[in-house]
The first five atom37 places (N, CA, C, CB, O) and aatype in JSON, in Angstrom:
{
  "aatype": [12, 14, 15, 9, 7, 14, 12, 6, 10, 9, 9, 19, 10, 0, 9, 0, 10, 9, 19, 19, 7, 14, 11, 11, 10, 14, 6, 10, 7, 11, 15, 10, 7, 7, 7, 12, 1, 6, 13, 11, 3, 15, 9, 16, 7, 11, 19, 3, 0, 3, 10, 6, 14, 0, 15, 9, 6, 16, 11, 16, 0, 3, 1, 19],
  "atom_mask": [
    [1, 1, 1, 1, 1],
    [1, 1, 1, 1, 1],
    [1, 1, 1, 1, 1],
    [1, 1, 1, 1, 1],
    [1, 1, 1, 0, 1],
    [1, 1, 1, 1, 1],
    [1, 1, 1, 1, 1],
    [1, 1, 1, 1, 1],
    [1, 1, 1, 1, 1],
    [1, 1, 1, 1, 1],
    [1, 1, 1, 1, 1],
    [1, 1, 1, 1, 1],
    [1, 1, 1, 1, 1],
    [1, 1, 1, 1, 1],
    [1, 1, 1, 1, 1],
    [1, 1, 1, 1, 1],
    [1, 1, 1, 1, 1],
    [1, 1, 1, 1, 1],
    [1, 1, 1, 1, 1],
    [1, 1, 1, 1, 1],
    [1, 1, 1, 0, 1],
    [1, 1, 1, 1, 1],
    [1, 1, 1, 1, 1],
    [1, 1, 1, 1, 1],
    [1, 1, 1, 1, 1],
    [1, 1, 1, 1, 1],
    [1, 1, 1, 1, 1],
    [1, 1, 1, 1, 1],
    [1, 1, 1, 0, 1],
    [1, 1, 1, 1, 1],
    [1, 1, 1, 1, 1],
    [1, 1, 1, 1, 1],
    [1, 1, 1, 0, 1],
    [1, 1, 1, 0, 1],
    [1, 1, 1, 0, 1],
    [1, 1, 1, 1, 1],
    [1, 1, 1, 1, 1],
    [1, 1, 1, 1, 1],
    [1, 1, 1, 1, 1],
    [1, 1, 1, 1, 1],
    [1, 1, 1, 1, 1],
    [1, 1, 1, 1, 1],
    [1, 1, 1, 1, 1],
    [1, 1, 1, 1, 1],
    [1, 1, 1, 0, 1],
    [1, 1, 1, 1, 1],
    [1, 1, 1, 1, 1],
    [1, 1, 1, 1, 1],
    [1, 1, 1, 1, 1],
    [1, 1, 1, 1, 1],
    [1, 1, 1, 1, 1],
    [1, 1, 1, 1, 1],
    [1, 1, 1, 1, 1],
    [1, 1, 1, 1, 1],
    [1, 1, 1, 1, 1],
    [1, 1, 1, 1, 1],
    [1, 1, 1, 1, 1],
    [1, 1, 1, 1, 1],
    [1, 1, 1, 1, 1],
    [1, 1, 1, 1, 1],
    [1, 1, 1, 1, 1],
    [1, 1, 1, 1, 1],
    [1, 1, 1, 1, 1],
    [1, 1, 1, 1, 1]
  ],
  "atom_positions": [
    [[247.45, 302.37, 25.88], [249.45, 302.34, 26.38], [249.09, 302.5, 25.4], [250.81, 301.22, 27.0], [248.31, 302.1, 24.54]],
    [[250.13, 303.5, 25.75], [251.3, 304.79, 24.51], [252.04, 303.19, 23.82], [253.23, 306.45, 25.83], [252.3, 302.1, 24.31]],
    [[252.21, 303.95, 22.13], [253.35, 303.06, 21.92], [254.19, 303.9, 21.18], [253.06, 301.73, 21.21], [254.05, 305.0, 20.66]],
    [[255.55, 302.66, 21.32], [256.73, 303.43, 21.45], [257.55, 303.89, 20.03], [257.65, 302.58, 22.35], [258.37, 303.04, 19.69]],
    [[257.47, 305.03, 19.16], [257.46, 305.11, 17.68], [259.64, 305.21, 17.69], [0.0, 0.0, 0.0], [260.44, 304.99, 18.6]],
    [[259.81, 305.62, 16.26], [261.14, 305.48, 16.77], [261.66, 306.71, 16.63], [261.97, 304.48, 16.13], [262.85, 306.85, 16.32]],
    [[260.58, 308.09, 16.92], [261.44, 308.79, 17.66], [261.57, 308.95, 19.39], [261.22, 309.92, 17.11], [262.2, 309.74, 20.09]],
    [[260.88, 308.08, 19.62], [260.87, 307.97, 21.6], [262.8, 306.72, 21.34], [258.36, 306.37, 22.72], [263.74, 306.46, 22.1]],
    [[262.44, 306.35, 19.92], [263.59, 305.42, 20.56], [265.18, 306.16, 19.64], [263.15, 303.29, 20.05], [266.16, 305.41, 19.67]],
    [[265.33, 307.2, 19.09], [266.28, 307.38, 18.72], [266.49, 308.96, 19.99], [266.24, 307.39, 16.98], [267.65, 309.35, 20.07]],
    [[265.69, 309.55, 20.67], [266.01, 310.12, 21.83], [266.28, 308.78, 23.31], [264.66, 311.25, 22.03], [267.03, 308.99, 24.26]],
    [[265.85, 308.12, 23.21], [266.96, 307.12, 24.29], [267.78, 306.53, 23.37], [266.24, 305.76, 25.29], [266.79, 305.84, 23.12]],
    [[268.37, 306.24, 22.85], [269.32, 306.52, 22.25], [270.68, 307.55, 22.56], [268.71, 306.77, 21.4], [271.76, 307.14, 22.99]],
    [[270.33, 309.03, 22.22], [270.85, 309.9, 22.51], [271.01, 310.36, 23.78], [270.49, 310.5, 21.92], [271.84, 311.17, 24.2]],
    [[269.87, 309.61, 24.55], [270.69, 310.54, 25.82], [272.03, 309.07, 26.13], [269.17, 311.02, 27.79], [273.25, 309.17, 26.31]],
    [[271.15, 307.82, 26.08], [272.4, 306.48, 26.53], [273.47, 307.11, 26.15], [272.39, 304.82, 25.71], [274.31, 307.31, 27.02]],
    [[273.76, 307.58, 24.76], [275.32, 307.22, 24.13], [275.62, 308.87, 24.87], [275.59, 306.91, 21.81], [276.69, 308.52, 25.38]],
    [[275.54, 309.8, 25.15], [275.65, 311.06, 26.24], [276.24, 310.53, 27.68], [274.0, 311.76, 26.54], [277.22, 310.85, 28.35]],
    [[274.74, 309.19, 27.88], [275.11, 309.06, 29.53], [276.7, 307.69, 29.78], [273.16, 308.26, 30.52], [277.36, 307.53, 30.81]],
    [[276.82, 307.18, 28.83], [277.7, 306.29, 28.45], [278.7, 306.16, 27.59], [277.25, 305.63, 28.25], [279.69, 305.46, 27.76]],
    [[278.41, 306.94, 26.51], [279.38, 307.83, 26.12], [279.9, 306.33, 24.79], [0.0, 0.0, 0.0], [279.8, 305.12, 24.99]],
    [[280.36, 306.96, 23.69], [280.06, 306.47, 22.15], [281.7, 305.21, 21.85], [280.03, 308.4, 20.75], [282.13, 304.75, 20.79]],
    [[282.16, 305.06, 23.14], [283.72, 304.08, 22.8], [282.36, 303.0, 23.8], [286.12, 304.73, 23.82], [282.02, 302.25, 22.89]],
    [[281.73, 302.69, 24.72], [281.33, 302.2, 25.77], [280.3, 301.71, 25.53], [281.29, 302.86, 26.67], [279.96, 300.57, 25.86]],
    [[279.62, 302.56, 24.89], [277.85, 302.01, 24.22], [278.02, 300.27, 23.48], [277.2, 303.48, 22.39], [277.55, 299.37, 24.18]],
    [[278.7, 299.86, 22.09], [278.88, 298.93, 21.8], [278.87, 297.63, 22.92], [279.82, 299.23, 21.18], [278.14, 296.65, 22.82]],
    [[280.03, 297.9, 24.21], [280.09, 296.86, 25.07], [278.93, 296.41, 26.05], [281.11, 297.13, 25.75], [278.39, 295.36, 26.4]],
    [[278.85, 297.56, 26.26], [277.69, 297.67, 27.14], [276.07, 297.4, 26.53], [277.81, 299.12, 27.69], [275.04, 297.37, 27.21]],
    [[276.19, 297.25, 25.19], [275.05, 296.8, 24.52], [275.1, 294.77, 24.4], [0.0, 0.0, 0.0], [274.31, 293.84, 24.27]],
    [[276.83, 295.05, 24.58], [277.25, 293.78, 24.12], [276.58, 292.26, 25.51], [279.28, 294.03, 23.96], [276.0, 291.18, 25.39]],
    [[277.1, 293.03, 26.61], [276.6, 292.88, 27.65], [275.36, 292.35, 28.23], [276.71, 293.65, 27.88], [275.06, 291.32, 28.84]],
    [[274.68, 293.49, 27.8], [273.35, 293.32, 28.04], [272.27, 292.3, 27.47], [272.97, 294.37, 27.81], [271.22, 292.03, 28.05]],
    [[272.64, 291.8, 26.33], [273.06, 291.17, 25.97], [273.57, 289.67, 26.17], [0.0, 0.0, 0.0], [272.58, 289.0, 25.89]],
    [[273.88, 289.4, 26.28], [274.99, 288.48, 26.7], [274.06, 288.13, 28.94], [0.0, 0.0, 0.0], [274.31, 287.3, 29.81]],
    [[273.11, 289.26, 28.85], [272.82, 289.17, 30.24], [271.83, 288.96, 29.82], [0.0, 0.0, 0.0], [271.37, 288.3, 30.75]],
    [[271.07, 289.0, 29.12], [269.25, 288.58, 28.36], [269.62, 287.29, 28.39], [268.58, 289.17, 26.46], [269.05, 286.68, 29.29]],
    [[270.44, 286.59, 27.68], [270.3, 286.1, 27.43], [270.36, 284.12, 28.24], [270.7, 286.83, 26.67], [269.67, 283.1, 28.2]],
    [[271.6, 284.59, 28.86], [271.76, 284.28, 29.93], [270.7, 283.41, 30.6], [272.0, 285.28, 30.43], [270.57, 282.19, 30.66]],
    [[269.61, 285.0, 31.36], [268.69, 284.95, 31.88], [267.65, 283.92, 31.3], [268.4, 286.1, 31.97], [267.12, 282.96, 31.86]],
    [[267.52, 284.43, 29.92], [266.77, 283.64, 28.76], [266.85, 282.39, 28.91], [267.22, 283.86, 27.44], [265.73, 281.96, 28.63]],
    [[267.69, 281.35, 29.25], [268.79, 280.43, 28.94], [267.74, 280.17, 30.61], [270.91, 280.92, 28.59], [266.53, 280.12, 30.8]],
    [[268.49, 280.1, 31.17], [268.25, 279.96, 33.4], [266.58, 279.86, 33.03], [268.85, 282.16, 34.98], [266.22, 279.0, 33.84]],
    [[265.48, 280.21, 32.34], [263.84, 280.37, 33.2], [263.61, 278.82, 31.91], [262.37, 282.66, 32.9], [263.14, 277.71, 32.16]],
    [[264.08, 279.29, 30.72], [264.05, 277.62, 29.75], [264.84, 276.28, 29.87], [264.48, 277.84, 28.34], [264.95, 275.5, 28.93]],
    [[265.29, 276.12, 30.92], [266.25, 275.16, 31.42], [266.92, 275.34, 30.23], [0.0, 0.0, 0.0], [267.49, 276.33, 30.7]],
    [[267.48, 275.26, 28.86], [268.36, 275.34, 28.32], [269.43, 275.62, 28.37], [268.19, 275.59, 27.89], [269.7, 276.81, 28.23]],
    [[270.48, 274.64, 28.58], [272.26, 274.65, 28.72], [272.89, 274.78, 27.27], [272.95, 273.02, 29.44], [272.51, 274.68, 26.1]],
    [[274.35, 275.14, 28.15], [275.25, 275.67, 27.11], [275.04, 274.48, 25.92], [276.96, 275.85, 27.72], [274.13, 273.69, 26.17]],
    [[275.62, 274.31, 24.92], [275.91, 273.37, 24.07], [277.64, 273.39, 23.61], [274.88, 273.59, 22.89], [278.19, 272.85, 22.65]],
    [[278.08, 274.04, 24.47], [279.37, 273.79, 24.4], [280.35, 273.35, 25.57], [279.76, 274.82, 23.9], [281.55, 273.12, 25.43]],
    [[279.63, 273.28, 26.78], [280.19, 272.2, 27.58], [279.88, 271.09, 27.36], [280.03, 272.26, 28.71], [278.86, 270.95, 26.68]],
    [[280.46, 270.08, 27.74], [281.16, 268.66, 28.19], [279.86, 268.73, 29.2], [283.12, 268.57, 28.94], [279.3, 269.7, 29.72]],
    [[279.55, 267.04, 29.29], [277.98, 266.92, 30.47], [279.56, 266.28, 31.71], [275.88, 264.98, 29.76], [279.35, 265.34, 32.48]],
    [[280.85, 266.92, 31.68], [281.16, 265.95, 32.49], [281.46, 267.55, 33.36], [282.42, 264.56, 32.01], [281.21, 267.58, 34.57]],
    [[281.96, 268.72, 32.72], [282.36, 270.07, 33.04], [280.84, 270.31, 33.26], [283.27, 271.04, 31.85], [280.77, 271.24, 34.06]],
    [[279.37, 269.83, 32.86], [277.68, 270.34, 33.39], [278.19, 269.89, 34.73], [275.92, 269.4, 32.68], [278.58, 270.75, 35.52]],
    [[278.23, 268.66, 35.05], [278.29, 267.88, 37.05], [279.25, 268.55, 37.74], [278.91, 265.99, 37.35], [279.07, 268.72, 38.94]],
    [[280.65, 269.15, 36.98], [280.6, 269.58, 37.95], [280.2, 270.96, 38.6], [281.4, 269.28, 38.08], [280.13, 271.09, 39.83]],
    [[279.92, 271.99, 37.7], [279.77, 272.94, 38.1], [278.23, 272.93, 39.08], [279.98, 273.76, 36.95], [278.11, 273.74, 40.0]],
    [[277.12, 271.93, 38.75], [275.6, 271.71, 39.47], [276.17, 271.69, 40.53], [274.55, 270.41, 39.22], [275.92, 272.5, 41.42]],
    [[277.41, 270.4, 40.66], [277.57, 270.62, 42.18], [278.35, 270.89, 42.85], [277.38, 269.98, 42.75], [278.42, 270.34, 43.96]],
    [[279.61, 272.21, 42.28], [279.81, 273.19, 42.54], [279.45, 274.41, 42.91], [280.09, 273.17, 42.15], [280.16, 275.37, 43.17]],
    [[277.62, 274.23, 42.89], [277.03, 274.91, 43.15], [276.14, 274.79, 44.9], [276.46, 274.89, 41.96], [275.91, 275.66, 45.74]],
    [[275.77, 272.92, 44.83], [275.18, 273.0, 45.95], [275.82, 273.48, 47.6], [274.75, 271.8, 45.87], [275.06, 273.48, 48.58]]
  ]
}
């Protein structure tokens, strides 16, 4: 299985820059990172520390 080197990463980033554009690239990275974090937290069962217990109960009751 071939490994991904620095040249391949540069090519992928250049293509992403051309397709998305320089103004939207940081926003895209932020939303992608947030989505990955939410996915990981949902898989591991972690709860957002900023939420109070009452709001967590309300959110879980709304899902049912």
